[in-house]
C-alpha angles and dihedrals in degrees: 000000000000118000098190137040089243089058090051091051092046091050099046096092091051094051095042117121103214092183091061090050097054110131093010123129111181145133117221112196118199121200104186113184134196136052095323094035128143142170117230140141142214118225108200119189120172098319097328125109131204119182115202133178120235131030131314118227095230116014120181090222135014120205118197124189140140115263092246094052092044092052090049089051094048092046093051096249094112126049113228095222092048090047090052094046092049094047096248089114119049121191127192120184132011107020092191088066090056089057091052093051097084090058094047096061131038111230130203 
């Protein structure tokens, strides 16, 4: 279970479900705020994943959370739908991509 955002980023490739991403072509931008915050994005092209630091010029979806809430989400302590409903998870862009996210990465 990752303790920092850097650990989450480093582990994304290992937890990626390429089968679930077949035929997909999407950019997921993450804006993680707070003490351990970071900006990074996932570029998904037909089952392949690239994780890059920084911001993408035109992401399909932008996910904004505090570092604490994002770590809780990744570690299975926070439900994504509950986080969204309570305002802890903010999504801008293609909502259908948000629904696919839980199948793209294995969580704790």
